[in-house]
All heavy atoms as a GROMACS GRO file, in nm:
protein
  597
    1ALA      N    1   0.253  -0.902   0.600
    1ALA     CA    2   0.166  -0.975   0.511
    1ALA      C    3   0.223  -0.976   0.368
    1ALA      O    4   0.208  -1.074   0.297
    1ALA     CB    5   0.026  -0.916   0.512
    2LEU      N    6   0.287  -0.866   0.327
    2LEU     CA    7   0.342  -0.863   0.192
    2LEU      C    8   0.460  -0.959   0.176
    2LEU      O    9   0.480  -1.015   0.068
    2LEU     CB   10   0.385  -0.721   0.155
    2LEU     CG   11   0.270  -0.623   0.130
    2LEU    CD1   12   0.324  -0.483   0.104
    2LEU    CD2   13   0.183  -0.668   0.015
    3ALA      N   14   0.534  -0.980   0.282
    3ALA     CA   15   0.643  -1.078   0.275
    3ALA      C   16   0.586  -1.218   0.252
    3ALA      O   17   0.645  -1.299   0.180
    3ALA     CB   18   0.726  -1.073   0.402
    4GLU      N   19   0.472  -1.246   0.312
    4GLU     CA   20   0.407  -1.376   0.290
    4GLU      C   21   0.355  -1.387   0.148
    4GLU      O   22   0.364  -1.493   0.085
    4GLU     CB   23   0.294  -1.396   0.391
    4GLU     CG   24   0.225  -1.529   0.381
    4GLU     CD   25   0.311  -1.650   0.416
    4GLU    OE1   26   0.426  -1.634   0.462
    4GLU    OE2   27   0.262  -1.762   0.397
    5VAL      N   28   0.302  -1.278   0.093
    5VAL     CA   29   0.260  -1.278  -0.047
    5VAL      C   30   0.379  -1.311  -0.135
    5VAL      O   31   0.372  -1.395  -0.225
    5VAL     CB   32   0.199  -1.141  -0.087
    5VAL    CG1   33   0.179  -1.131  -0.237
    5VAL    CG2   34   0.068  -1.118  -0.014
    6ARG      N   35   0.492  -1.247  -0.109
    6ARG     CA   36   0.614  -1.273  -0.186
    6ARG      C   37   0.656  -1.419  -0.173
    6ARG      O   38   0.695  -1.483  -0.270
    6ARG     CB   39   0.726  -1.179  -0.139
    6ARG     CG   40   0.866  -1.215  -0.187
    6ARG     CD   41   0.875  -1.211  -0.339
    6ARG     NE   42   1.004  -1.252  -0.388
    6ARG     CZ   43   1.034  -1.375  -0.430
    6ARG    NH1   44   0.944  -1.471  -0.424
    6ARG    NH2   45   1.152  -1.403  -0.477
    7ARG      N   46   0.648  -1.474  -0.052
    7ARG     CA   47   0.692  -1.611  -0.028
    7ARG      C   48   0.610  -1.713  -0.107
    7ARG      O   49   0.665  -1.809  -0.160
    7ARG     CB   50   0.684  -1.644   0.121
    7ARG     CG   51   0.744  -1.779   0.158
    7ARG     CD   52   0.722  -1.813   0.304
    7ARG     NE   53   0.585  -1.851   0.331
    7ARG     CZ   54   0.530  -1.968   0.303
    7ARG    NH1   55   0.600  -2.062   0.243
    7ARG    NH2   56   0.404  -1.993   0.332
    8VAL      N   57   0.480  -1.690  -0.119
    8VAL     CA   58   0.394  -1.790  -0.183
    8VAL      C   59   0.377  -1.768  -0.333
    8VAL      O   60   0.322  -1.855  -0.400
    8VAL     CB   61   0.255  -1.798  -0.115
    8VAL    CG1   62   0.270  -1.838   0.031
    8VAL    CG2   63   0.178  -1.670  -0.130
    9LEU      N   64   0.425  -1.656  -0.385
    9LEU     CA   65   0.415  -1.635  -0.530
    9LEU      C   66   0.509  -1.728  -0.605
    9LEU      O   67   0.625  -1.742  -0.569
    9LEU     CB   68   0.452  -1.491  -0.566
    9LEU     CG   69   0.341  -1.388  -0.560
    9LEU    CD1   70   0.398  -1.249  -0.592
    9LEU    CD2   71   0.229  -1.421  -0.656
   10ARG      N   72   0.458  -1.791  -0.707
   10ARG     CA   73   0.542  -1.873  -0.793
   10ARG      C   74   0.632  -1.782  -0.876
   10ARG      O   75   0.597  -1.667  -0.902
   10ARG     CB   76   0.456  -1.956  -0.888
   10ARG     CG   77   0.372  -2.056  -0.820
   10ARG     CD   78   0.289  -2.130  -0.921
   10ARG     NE   79   0.204  -2.226  -0.852
   10ARG     CZ   80   0.111  -2.296  -0.910
   10ARG    NH1   81   0.087  -2.281  -1.039
   10ARG    NH2   82   0.038  -2.381  -0.841
   11PRO      N   83   0.746  -1.834  -0.924
   11PRO     CA   84   0.825  -1.755  -1.018
   11PRO      C   85   0.739  -1.716  -1.138
   11PRO      O   86   0.669  -1.800  -1.195
   11PRO     CB   87   0.938  -1.849  -1.058
   11PRO     CG   88   0.949  -1.945  -0.943
   11PRO     CD   89   0.808  -1.961  -0.892
   12GLY      N   90   0.739  -1.591  -1.173
   12GLY     CA   91   0.656  -1.542  -1.282
   12GLY      C   92   0.512  -1.513  -1.241
   12GLY      O   93   0.434  -1.464  -1.321
   13GLY      N   94   0.477  -1.541  -1.115
   13GLY     CA   95   0.342  -1.513  -1.066
   13GLY      C   96   0.324  -1.364  -1.042
   13GLY      O   97   0.418  -1.286  -1.048
   14ARG      N   98   0.201  -1.324  -1.014
   14ARG     CA   99   0.175  -1.184  -0.986
   14ARG      C  100   0.074  -1.170  -0.875
   14ARG      O  101  -0.015  -1.255  -0.858
   14ARG     CB  102   0.129  -1.111  -1.112
   14ARG     CG  103  -0.004  -1.157  -1.163
   14ARG     CD  104  -0.041  -1.086  -1.291
   14ARG     NE  105  -0.172  -1.134  -1.334
   14ARG     CZ  106  -0.259  -1.061  -1.399
   14ARG    NH1  107  -0.230  -0.938  -1.431
   14ARG    NH2  108  -0.374  -1.112  -1.434
   15ALA      N  109   0.087  -1.063  -0.803
   15ALA     CA  110  -0.007  -1.029  -0.696
   15ALA      C  111  -0.082  -0.904  -0.738
   15ALA      O  112  -0.022  -0.809  -0.787
   15ALA     CB  113   0.068  -1.005  -0.566
   16LEU      N  114  -0.212  -0.905  -0.721
   16LEU     CA  115  -0.296  -0.789  -0.747
   16LEU      C  116  -0.351  -0.742  -0.613
   16LEU      O  117  -0.419  -0.818  -0.543
   16LEU     CB  118  -0.410  -0.825  -0.842
   16LEU     CG  119  -0.366  -0.885  -0.976
   16LEU    CD1  120  -0.488  -0.931  -1.055
   16LEU    CD2  121  -0.286  -0.785  -1.056
   17LEU      N  122  -0.321  -0.620  -0.576
   17LEU     CA  123  -0.354  -0.570  -0.443
   17LEU      C  124  -0.425  -0.436  -0.450
   17LEU      O  125  -0.397  -0.355  -0.539
   17LEU     CB  126  -0.227  -0.553  -0.359
   17LEU     CG  127  -0.137  -0.675  -0.346
   17LEU    CD1  128  -0.001  -0.635  -0.293
   17LEU    CD2  129  -0.202  -0.776  -0.254
   18ILE      N  130  -0.513  -0.411  -0.355
   18ILE     CA  131  -0.571  -0.279  -0.334
   18ILE      C  132  -0.538  -0.244  -0.190
   18ILE      O  133  -0.576  -0.317  -0.097
   18ILE     CB  134  -0.724  -0.280  -0.355
   18ILE    CG1  135  -0.758  -0.320  -0.498
   18ILE    CG2  136  -0.782  -0.142  -0.324
   18ILE    CD1  137  -0.906  -0.340  -0.524
   19GLU      N  138  -0.465  -0.136  -0.171
   19GLU     CA  139  -0.418  -0.098  -0.039
   19GLU      C  140  -0.451   0.048  -0.009
   19GLU      O  141  -0.451   0.132  -0.098
   19GLU     CB  142  -0.265  -0.115  -0.030
   19GLU     CG  143  -0.218  -0.258  -0.028
   19GLU     CD  144  -0.249  -0.329   0.102
   19GLU    OE1  145  -0.264  -0.262   0.206
   19GLU    OE2  146  -0.258  -0.452   0.100
   20HIS      N  147  -0.476   0.077   0.120
   20HIS     CA  148  -0.484   0.216   0.162
   20HIS      C  149  -0.348   0.280   0.144
   20HIS      O  150  -0.246   0.216   0.169
   20HIS     CB  151  -0.523   0.226   0.310
   20HIS     CG  152  -0.664   0.193   0.336
   20HIS    ND1  153  -0.703   0.080   0.402
   20HIS    CD2  154  -0.778   0.260   0.306
   20HIS    CE1  155  -0.834   0.077   0.411
   20HIS    NE2  156  -0.883   0.185   0.354
   21SER      N  157  -0.345   0.404   0.102
   21SER     CA  158  -0.217   0.472   0.083
   21SER      C  159  -0.229   0.619   0.122
   21SER      O  160  -0.339   0.676   0.126
   21SER     CB  161  -0.171   0.459  -0.062
   21SER     OG  162  -0.271   0.503  -0.151
   22ARG      N  163  -0.114   0.679   0.149
   22ARG     CA  164  -0.109   0.821   0.181
   22ARG      C  165  -0.131   0.898   0.051
   22ARG      O  166  -0.066   0.873  -0.048
   22ARG     CB  167   0.027   0.855   0.241
   22ARG     CG  168   0.038   0.997   0.289
   22ARG     CD  169   0.173   1.017   0.356
   22ARG     NE  170   0.180   1.146   0.419
   22ARG     CZ  171   0.216   1.258   0.355
   22ARG    NH1  172   0.249   1.254   0.227
   22ARG    NH2  173   0.219   1.372   0.420
   23SER      N  174  -0.221   0.995   0.054
   23SER     CA  175  -0.252   1.071  -0.067
   23SER      C  176  -0.130   1.150  -0.113
   23SER      O  177  -0.072   1.226  -0.037
   23SER     CB  178  -0.368   1.168  -0.040
   23SER     OG  179  -0.394   1.245  -0.156
   24ALA      N  180  -0.093   1.129  -0.238
   24ALA     CA  181   0.015   1.206  -0.298
   24ALA      C  182  -0.040   1.318  -0.386
   24ALA      O  183   0.035   1.402  -0.433
   24ALA     CB  184   0.104   1.115  -0.382
   25THR      N  185  -0.172   1.320  -0.403
   25THR     CA  186  -0.232   1.419  -0.492
   25THR      C  187  -0.294   1.537  -0.418
   25THR      O  188  -0.308   1.644  -0.477
   25THR     CB  189  -0.340   1.353  -0.580
   25THR    OG1  190  -0.438   1.293  -0.496
   25THR    CG2  191  -0.281   1.248  -0.671
   26VAL      N  192  -0.330   1.520  -0.292
   26VAL     CA  193  -0.394   1.627  -0.215
   26VAL      C  194  -0.315   1.645  -0.084
   26VAL      O  195  -0.335   1.570   0.012
   26VAL     CB  196  -0.542   1.594  -0.185
   26VAL    CG1  197  -0.609   1.709  -0.111
   26VAL    CG2  198  -0.617   1.562  -0.312
   27PRO      N  199  -0.225   1.743  -0.078
   27PRO     CA  200  -0.141   1.762   0.041
   27PRO      C  201  -0.220   1.779   0.172
   27PRO      O  202  -0.180   1.725   0.275
   27PRO     CB  203  -0.060   1.887   0.009
   27PRO     CG  204  -0.054   1.891  -0.140
   27PRO     CD  205  -0.187   1.836  -0.185
   28ALA      N  206  -0.332   1.850   0.167
   28ALA     CA  207  -0.412   1.868   0.289
   28ALA      C  208  -0.469   1.735   0.338
   28ALA      O  209  -0.475   1.709   0.459
   28ALA     CB  210  -0.523   1.970   0.265
   29LEU      N  211  -0.508   1.651   0.245
   29LEU     CA  212  -0.560   1.519   0.281
   29LEU      C  213  -0.449   1.432   0.340
   29LEU      O  214  -0.470   1.362   0.439
   29LEU     CB  215  -0.622   1.451   0.159
   29LEU     CG  216  -0.684   1.314   0.179
   29LEU    CD1  217  -0.788   1.316   0.289
   29LEU    CD2  218  -0.746   1.266   0.048
   30ALA      N  219  -0.330   1.439   0.282
   30ALA     CA  220  -0.216   1.364   0.335
   30ALA      C  221  -0.184   1.409   0.478
   30ALA      O  222  -0.156   1.326   0.566
   30ALA     CB  223  -0.095   1.381   0.245
   31ALA      N  224  -0.190   1.539   0.503
   31ALA     CA  225  -0.164   1.591   0.638
   31ALA      C  226  -0.270   1.540   0.735
   31ALA      O  227  -0.238   1.502   0.849
   31ALA     CB  228  -0.161   1.744   0.636
   32TYR      N  229  -0.396   1.538   0.692
   32TYR     CA  230  -0.504   1.485   0.776
   32TYR      C  231  -0.481   1.336   0.804
   32TYR      O  232  -0.499   1.290   0.918
   32TYR     CB  233  -0.638   1.506   0.707
   32TYR     CG  234  -0.754   1.447   0.782
   32TYR    CD1  235  -0.806   1.511   0.894
   32TYR    CD2  236  -0.810   1.326   0.742
   32TYR    CE1  237  -0.913   1.455   0.964
   32TYR    CE2  238  -0.916   1.270   0.811
   32TYR     CZ  239  -0.967   1.335   0.922
   32TYR     OH  240  -1.070   1.280   0.992
   33GLN      N  241  -0.440   1.261   0.704
   33GLN     CA  242  -0.413   1.118   0.722
   33GLN      C  243  -0.301   1.100   0.826
   33GLN      O  244  -0.308   1.011   0.910
   33GLN     CB  245  -0.372   1.053   0.591
   33GLN     CG  246  -0.485   1.033   0.494
   33GLN     CD  247  -0.436   0.973   0.365
   33GLN    OE1  248  -0.376   1.042   0.284
   33GLN    NE2  249  -0.460   0.844   0.348
   34ASP      N  250  -0.196   1.181   0.816
   34ASP     CA  251  -0.085   1.170   0.910
   34ASP      C  252  -0.129   1.205   1.052
   34ASP      O  253  -0.088   1.141   1.148
   34ASP     CB  254   0.031   1.258   0.867
   34ASP     CG  255   0.098   1.209   0.740
   34ASP    OD1  256   0.083   1.090   0.706
   34ASP    OD2  257   0.167   1.290   0.676
   35LEU      N  258  -0.212   1.308   1.063
   35LEU     CA  259  -0.258   1.353   1.194
   35LEU      C  260  -0.346   1.248   1.262
   35LEU      O  261  -0.333   1.222   1.382
   35LEU     CB  262  -0.336   1.485   1.178
   35LEU     CG  263  -0.394   1.545   1.305
   35LEU    CD1  264  -0.281   1.593   1.396
   35LEU    CD2  265  -0.488   1.659   1.272
   36THR      N  266  -0.434   1.186   1.186
   36THR     CA  267  -0.530   1.091   1.243
   36THR      C  268  -0.486   0.945   1.230
   36THR      O  269  -0.552   0.856   1.283
   36THR     CB  270  -0.668   1.107   1.177
   36THR    OG1  271  -0.654   1.085   1.036
   36THR    CG2  272  -0.725   1.246   1.203
   37GLY      N  273  -0.374   0.921   1.163
   37GLY     CA  274  -0.327   0.785   1.139
   37GLY      C  275  -0.315   0.698   1.262
   37GLY      O  276  -0.363   0.584   1.263
   38PRO      N  277  -0.250   0.746   1.370
   38PRO     CA  278  -0.237   0.659   1.489
   38PRO      C  279  -0.371   0.617   1.548
   38PRO      O  280  -0.390   0.501   1.587
   38PRO     CB  281  -0.156   0.746   1.587
   38PRO     CG  282  -0.079   0.838   1.498
   38PRO     CD  283  -0.172   0.867   1.383
   39ALA      N  284  -0.467   0.710   1.554
   39ALA     CA  285  -0.598   0.675   1.609
   39ALA      C  286  -0.671   0.577   1.518
   39ALA      O  287  -0.732   0.481   1.567
   39ALA     CB  288  -0.682   0.802   1.627
   40VAL      N  289  -0.664   0.599   1.388
   40VAL     CA  290  -0.729   0.507   1.293
   40VAL      C  291  -0.668   0.368   1.305
   40VAL      O  292  -0.739   0.268   1.308
   40VAL     CB  293  -0.718   0.560   1.149
   40VAL    CG1  294  -0.760   0.455   1.048
   40VAL    CG2  295  -0.801   0.686   1.133
   41LYS      N  296  -0.535   0.361   1.314
   41LYS     CA  297  -0.468   0.231   1.324
   41LYS      C  298  -0.512   0.158   1.451
   41LYS      O  299  -0.535   0.037   1.450
   41LYS     CB  300  -0.317   0.250   1.321
   41LYS     CG  301  -0.241   0.123   1.305
   41LYS     CD  302  -0.094   0.149   1.282
   41LYS     CE  303  -0.020   0.020   1.258
   41LYS     NZ  304   0.121   0.041   1.230
   42ALA      N  305  -0.524   0.231   1.562
   42ALA     CA  306  -0.566   0.169   1.688
   42ALA      C  307  -0.711   0.121   1.682
   42ALA      O  308  -0.744   0.014   1.733
   42ALA     CB  309  -0.548   0.268   1.803
   43LEU      N  310  -0.797   0.199   1.620
   43LEU     CA  311  -0.940   0.164   1.614
   43LEU      C  312  -0.971   0.060   1.506
   43LEU      O  313  -1.070  -0.010   1.514
   43LEU     CB  314  -1.023   0.290   1.590
   43LEU     CG  315  -1.024   0.391   1.703
   43LEU    CD1  316  -1.092   0.520   1.659
   43LEU    CD2  317  -1.093   0.333   1.825
   44ALA      N  318  -0.887   0.052   1.404
   44ALA     CA  319  -0.916  -0.035   1.289
   44ALA      C  320  -0.832  -0.162   1.292
   44ALA      O  321  -0.802  -0.219   1.187
   44ALA     CB  322  -0.892   0.041   1.160
   45LYS      N  323  -0.791  -0.205   1.409
   45LYS     CA  324  -0.716  -0.330   1.425
   45LYS      C  325  -0.591  -0.336   1.340
   45LYS      O  326  -0.562  -0.436   1.275
   45LYS     CB  327  -0.806  -0.450   1.397
   45LYS     CG  328  -0.925  -0.458   1.490
   45LYS     CD  329  -1.011  -0.577   1.462
   45LYS     CE  330  -1.129  -0.578   1.556
   45LYS     NZ  331  -1.219  -0.688   1.531
   46GLY      N  332  -0.517  -0.224   1.335
   46GLY     CA  333  -0.389  -0.223   1.266
   46GLY      C  334  -0.392  -0.170   1.125
   46GLY      O  335  -0.287  -0.156   1.062
   47CYS      N  336  -0.508  -0.139   1.070
   47CYS     CA  337  -0.516  -0.085   0.935
   47CYS      C  338  -0.453   0.055   0.934
   47CYS      O  339  -0.492   0.141   1.011
   47CYS     CB  340  -0.660  -0.078   0.888
   47CYS     SG  341  -0.678  -0.011   0.722
   48ALA      N  342  -0.356   0.075   0.847
   48ALA     CA  343  -0.290   0.204   0.835
   48ALA      C  344  -0.332   0.269   0.704
   48ALA      O  345  -0.313   0.213   0.597
   48ALA     CB  346  -0.139   0.188   0.840
   49TRP      N  347  -0.388   0.388   0.712
   49TRP     CA  348  -0.439   0.450   0.590
   49TRP      C  349  -0.346   0.556   0.534
   49TRP      O  350  -0.381   0.626   0.440
   49TRP     CB  351  -0.578   0.502   0.611
   49TRP     CG  352  -0.594   0.624   0.698
   49TRP    CD1  353  -0.503   0.680   0.781
   49TRP    CD2  354  -0.711   0.702   0.708
   49TRP    NE1  355  -0.556   0.789   0.843
   49TRP    CE2  356  -0.684   0.805   0.800
   49TRP    CE3  357  -0.837   0.698   0.649
   49TRP    CZ2  358  -0.777   0.901   0.834
   49TRP    CZ3  359  -0.929   0.794   0.685
   49TRP    CH2  360  -0.900   0.893   0.775
   50ASN      N  361  -0.228   0.568   0.589
   50ASN     CA  362  -0.131   0.665   0.537
   50ASN      C  363   0.003   0.599   0.508
   50ASN      O  364   0.109   0.657   0.528
   50ASN     CB  365  -0.113   0.781   0.635
   50ASN     CG  366  -0.057   0.737   0.768
   50ASN    OD1  367  -0.065   0.621   0.805
   50ASN    ND2  368   0.001   0.831   0.841
   51GLN      N  369   0.000   0.479   0.456
   51GLN     CA  370   0.123   0.405   0.434
   51GLN      C  371   0.180   0.426   0.293
   51GLN      O  372   0.110   0.462   0.201
   51GLN     CB  373   0.101   0.256   0.459
   51GLN     CG  374  -0.008   0.193   0.376
   51GLN     CD  375  -0.048   0.058   0.427
   51GLN    OE1  376   0.015   0.002   0.515
   51GLN    NE2  377  -0.152   0.002   0.371
   52ASP      N  378   0.309   0.403   0.283
   52ASP     CA  379   0.380   0.410   0.155
   52ASP      C  380   0.373   0.271   0.093
   52ASP      O  381   0.458   0.186   0.118
   52ASP     CB  382   0.525   0.452   0.179
   52ASP     CG  383   0.610   0.444   0.054
   52ASP    OD1  384   0.556   0.433  -0.057
   52ASP    OD2  385   0.735   0.449   0.069
   53VAL      N  386   0.270   0.248   0.013
   53VAL     CA  387   0.243   0.114  -0.042
   53VAL      C  388   0.357   0.066  -0.131
   53VAL      O  389   0.400  -0.048  -0.124
   53VAL     CB  390   0.109   0.114  -0.118
   53VAL    CG1  391   0.085  -0.019  -0.186
   53VAL    CG2  392  -0.004   0.146  -0.024
   54LEU      N  393   0.408   0.154  -0.216
   54LEU     CA  394   0.516   0.114  -0.307
   54LEU      C  395   0.642   0.079  -0.228
   54LEU      O  396   0.710  -0.020  -0.260
   54LEU     CB  397   0.545   0.224  -0.408
   54LEU     CG  398   0.426   0.265  -0.496
   54LEU    CD1  399   0.465   0.376  -0.591
   54LEU    CD2  400   0.369   0.147  -0.570
   55GLY      N  401   0.673   0.154  -0.125
   55GLY     CA  402   0.788   0.124  -0.040
   55GLY      C  403   0.772  -0.006   0.036
   55GLY      O  404   0.867  -0.084   0.049
   56LEU      N  405   0.652  -0.032   0.085
   56LEU     CA  406   0.626  -0.158   0.156
   56LEU      C  407   0.641  -0.278   0.062
   56LEU      O  408   0.697  -0.380   0.101
   56LEU     CB  409   0.486  -0.156   0.217
   56LEU     CG  410   0.464  -0.060   0.333
   56LEU    CD1  411   0.316  -0.053   0.369
   56LEU    CD2  412   0.545  -0.104   0.453
   57ALA      N  413   0.590  -0.264  -0.059
   57ALA     CA  414   0.601  -0.374  -0.156
   57ALA      C  415   0.747  -0.401  -0.189
   57ALA      O  416   0.792  -0.517  -0.189
   57ALA     CB  417   0.523  -0.341  -0.283
   58ALA      N  418   0.824  -0.296  -0.215
   58ALA     CA  419   0.967  -0.314  -0.245
   58ALA      C  420   1.040  -0.375  -0.127
   58ALA      O  421   1.124  -0.463  -0.145
   58ALA     CB  422   1.029  -0.180  -0.284
   59GLY      N  423   1.008  -0.332  -0.007
   59GLY     CA  424   1.072  -0.386   0.113
   59GLY      C  425   1.041  -0.532   0.138
   59GLY      O  426   1.116  -0.602   0.204
   60ALA      N  427   0.928  -0.579   0.082
   60ALA     CA  428   0.890  -0.720   0.098
   60ALA      C  429   0.945  -0.806  -0.015
   60ALA      O  430   0.918  -0.926  -0.020
   60ALA     CB  431   0.738  -0.731   0.102
   61GLY      N  432   1.022  -0.747  -0.106
   61GLY     CA  433   1.080  -0.825  -0.213
   61GLY      C  434   0.991  -0.836  -0.336
   61GLY      O  435   1.004  -0.931  -0.413
   62LEU      N  436   0.901  -0.742  -0.352
   62LEU     CA  437   0.814  -0.742  -0.469
   62LEU      C  438   0.856  -0.631  -0.565
   62LEU      O  439   0.902  -0.525  -0.522
   62LEU     CB  440   0.669  -0.718  -0.428
   62LEU     CG  441   0.605  -0.828  -0.342
   62LEU    CD1  442   0.471  -0.782  -0.287
   62LEU    CD2  443   0.588  -0.955  -0.422
   63ARG      N  444   0.840  -0.656  -0.693
   63ARG     CA  445   0.867  -0.554  -0.795
   63ARG      C  446   0.732  -0.506  -0.845
   63ARG      O  447   0.651  -0.584  -0.896
   63ARG     CB  448   0.947  -0.613  -0.910
   63ARG     CG  449   0.981  -0.511  -1.019
   63ARG     CD  450   1.066  -0.572  -1.130
   63ARG     NE  451   0.992  -0.674  -1.205
   63ARG     CZ  452   0.913  -0.648  -1.309
   63ARG    NH1  453   0.896  -0.525  -1.350
   63ARG    NH2  454   0.853  -0.747  -1.373
   64VAL      N  455   0.706  -0.377  -0.828
   64VAL     CA  456   0.578  -0.321  -0.870
   64VAL      C  457   0.582  -0.301  -1.022
   64VAL      O  458   0.666  -0.230  -1.075
   64VAL     CB  459   0.549  -0.188  -0.798
   64VAL    CG1  460   0.420  -0.126  -0.851
   64VAL    CG2  461   0.539  -0.211  -0.647
   65VAL      N  462   0.489  -0.369  -1.090
   65VAL     CA  463   0.478  -0.361  -1.235
   65VAL      C  464   0.388  -0.244  -1.274
   65VAL      O  465   0.415  -0.174  -1.371
   65VAL     CB  466   0.420  -0.493  -1.292
   65VAL    CG1  467   0.397  -0.483  -1.441
   65VAL    CG2  468   0.511  -0.609  -1.257
   66ARG      N  469   0.284  -0.221  -1.196
   66ARG     CA  470   0.187  -0.117  -1.227
   66ARG      C  471   0.124  -0.070  -1.096
   66ARG      O  472   0.094  -0.152  -1.009
   66ARG     CB  473   0.079  -0.172  -1.319
   66ARG     CG  474  -0.020  -0.072  -1.369
   66ARG     CD  475  -0.117  -0.138  -1.465
   66ARG     NE  476  -0.172  -0.258  -1.405
   66ARG     CZ  477  -0.301  -0.281  -1.386
   66ARG    NH1  478  -0.390  -0.194  -1.423
   66ARG    NH2  479  -0.341  -0.394  -1.331
   67ALA      N  480   0.104   0.059  -1.081
   67ALA     CA  481   0.037   0.114  -0.964
   67ALA      C  482  -0.054   0.228  -1.010
   67ALA      O  483  -0.013   0.312  -1.088
   67ALA     CB  484   0.138   0.165  -0.863
   68GLU      N  485  -0.178   0.225  -0.962
   68GLU     CA  486  -0.274   0.328  -0.999
   68GLU      C  487  -0.343   0.380  -0.873
   68GLU      O  488  -0.413   0.306  -0.805
   68GLU     CB  489  -0.380   0.270  -1.093
   68GLU     CG  490  -0.326   0.227  -1.227
   68GLU     CD  491  -0.434   0.172  -1.318
   68GLU    OE1  492  -0.552   0.206  -1.300
   68GLU    OE2  493  -0.398   0.093  -1.406
   69PRO      N  494  -0.323   0.510  -0.843
   69PRO     CA  495  -0.395   0.568  -0.730
   69PRO      C  496  -0.540   0.596  -0.768
   69PRO      O  497  -0.572   0.618  -0.885
   69PRO     CB  498  -0.318   0.698  -0.703
   69PRO     CG  499  -0.256   0.732  -0.834
   69PRO     CD  500  -0.230   0.603  -0.904
   70SER      N  501  -0.626   0.594  -0.669
   70SER     CA  502  -0.767   0.630  -0.691
   70SER      C  503  -0.821   0.696  -0.565
   70SER      O  504  -0.756   0.695  -0.460
   70SER     CB  505  -0.850   0.506  -0.729
   70SER     OG  506  -0.841   0.408  -0.630
   71LEU      N  507  -0.940   0.751  -0.575
   71LEU     CA  508  -1.006   0.820  -0.464
   71LEU      C  509  -0.913   0.924  -0.399
   71LEU      O  510  -0.886   0.919  -0.279
   71LEU     CB  511  -1.055   0.720  -0.358
   71LEU     CG  512  -1.167   0.626  -0.402
   71LEU    CD1  513  -1.193   0.522  -0.294
   71LEU    CD2  514  -1.293   0.703  -0.433
   72LEU      N  515  -0.863   1.015  -0.481
   72LEU     CA  516  -0.774   1.122  -0.435
   72LEU      C  517  -0.644   1.069  -0.377
   72LEU      O  518  -0.580   1.134  -0.295
   72LEU     CB  519  -0.844   1.214  -0.334
   72LEU     CG  520  -0.970   1.284  -0.383
   72LEU    CD1  521  -1.036   1.361  -0.270
   72LEU    CD2  522  -0.940   1.375  -0.500
   73GLY      N  523  -0.606   0.949  -0.416
   73GLY     CA  524  -0.483   0.889  -0.367
   73GLY      C  525  -0.500   0.809  -0.239
   73GLY      O  526  -0.402   0.761  -0.182
   74LEU      N  527  -0.623   0.791  -0.193
   74LEU     CA  528  -0.647   0.715  -0.069
   74LEU      C  529  -0.629   0.565  -0.089
   74LEU      O  530  -0.601   0.493   0.007
   74LEU     CB  531  -0.788   0.742  -0.016
   74LEU     CG  532  -0.814   0.883   0.033
   74LEU    CD1  533  -0.961   0.899   0.072
   74LEU    CD2  534  -0.724   0.917   0.149
   75LEU      N  535  -0.646   0.518  -0.210
   75LEU     CA  536  -0.627   0.377  -0.241
   75LEU      C  537  -0.528   0.365  -0.356
   75LEU      O  538  -0.525   0.449  -0.445
   75LEU     CB  539  -0.759   0.311  -0.283
   75LEU     CG  540  -0.868   0.300  -0.179
   75LEU    CD1  541  -0.995   0.243  -0.241
   75LEU    CD2  542  -0.824   0.214  -0.063
   76THR      N  543  -0.449   0.259  -0.352
   76THR     CA  544  -0.359   0.228  -0.462
   76THR      C  545  -0.386   0.085  -0.504
   76THR      O  546  -0.385  -0.006  -0.422
   76THR     CB  547  -0.212   0.244  -0.420
   76THR    OG1  548  -0.190   0.379  -0.382
   76THR    CG2  549  -0.118   0.208  -0.534
   77THR      N  550  -0.411   0.068  -0.632
   77THR     CA  551  -0.423  -0.065  -0.692
   77THR      C  552  -0.289  -0.096  -0.754
   77THR      O  553  -0.235  -0.014  -0.830
   77THR     CB  554  -0.533  -0.069  -0.799
   77THR    OG1  555  -0.655  -0.025  -0.740
   77THR    CG2  556  -0.549  -0.206  -0.856
   78LEU      N  557  -0.231  -0.210  -0.719
   78LEU     CA  558  -0.101  -0.240  -0.776
   78LEU      C  559  -0.090  -0.385  -0.819
   78LEU      O  560  -0.157  -0.472  -0.767
   78LEU     CB  561   0.013  -0.201  -0.684
   78LEU     CG  562   0.028  -0.265  -0.546
   78LEU    CD1  563   0.121  -0.382  -0.555
   78LEU    CD2  564   0.084  -0.163  -0.451
   79GLU      N  565  -0.005  -0.403  -0.919
   79GLU     CA  566   0.030  -0.536  -0.968
   79GLU      C  567   0.178  -0.553  -0.939
   79GLU      O  568   0.260  -0.466  -0.972
   79GLU     CB  569   0.005  -0.545  -1.118
   79GLU     CG  570   0.047  -0.678  -1.178
   79GLU     CD  571   0.024  -0.682  -1.328
   79GLU    OE1  572  -0.039  -0.591  -1.385
   79GLU    OE2  573   0.072  -0.779  -1.388
   80ALA      N  574   0.214  -0.663  -0.875
   80ALA     CA  575   0.353  -0.686  -0.837
   80ALA      C  576   0.393  -0.830  -0.867
   80ALA      O  577   0.310  -0.919  -0.868
   80ALA     CB  578   0.372  -0.657  -0.689
   81THR      N  579   0.522  -0.847  -0.890
   81THR     CA  580   0.580  -0.979  -0.916
   81THR      C  581   0.697  -0.998  -0.820
   81THR      O  582   0.747  -0.902  -0.761
   81THR     CB  583   0.631  -0.990  -1.061
   81THR    OG1  584   0.730  -0.890  -1.083
   81THR    CG2  585   0.518  -0.973  -1.162
   82PRO      N  586   0.744  -1.121  -0.804
   82PRO     CA  587   0.862  -1.141  -0.720
   82PRO      C  588   0.980  -1.064  -0.777
   82PRO      O  589   1.002  -1.064  -0.898
   82PRO     CB  590   0.886  -1.292  -0.726
   82PRO     CG  591   0.757  -1.351  -0.769
   82PRO     CD  592   0.692  -1.248  -0.855
   83ALA      N  593   1.056  -0.999  -0.690
   83ALA     CA  594   1.174  -0.921  -0.736
   83ALA      C  595   1.288  -1.014  -0.771
   83ALA      O  596   1.299  -1.123  -0.728
   83ALA     CB  597   1.216  -0.823  -0.629
   0.00000   0.00000   0.00000
């Protein structure tokens, strides 16, 4: 989906996203996310709650301008532009 966001962004455009992310602030929570991640993904129609959001954005050809974790690192709000 992020590759499609990159494809449709105009030059100089920006994407504002809120994504589930692996907690970088609470190691025990990150371990729990990793342990339960496969079951959550299967039950939530592919939603992954322990993903590396910044890595996914970079891999899709986006340059992250700003990223802010919230809710103990469970969510990341990011602003990205075409790389």
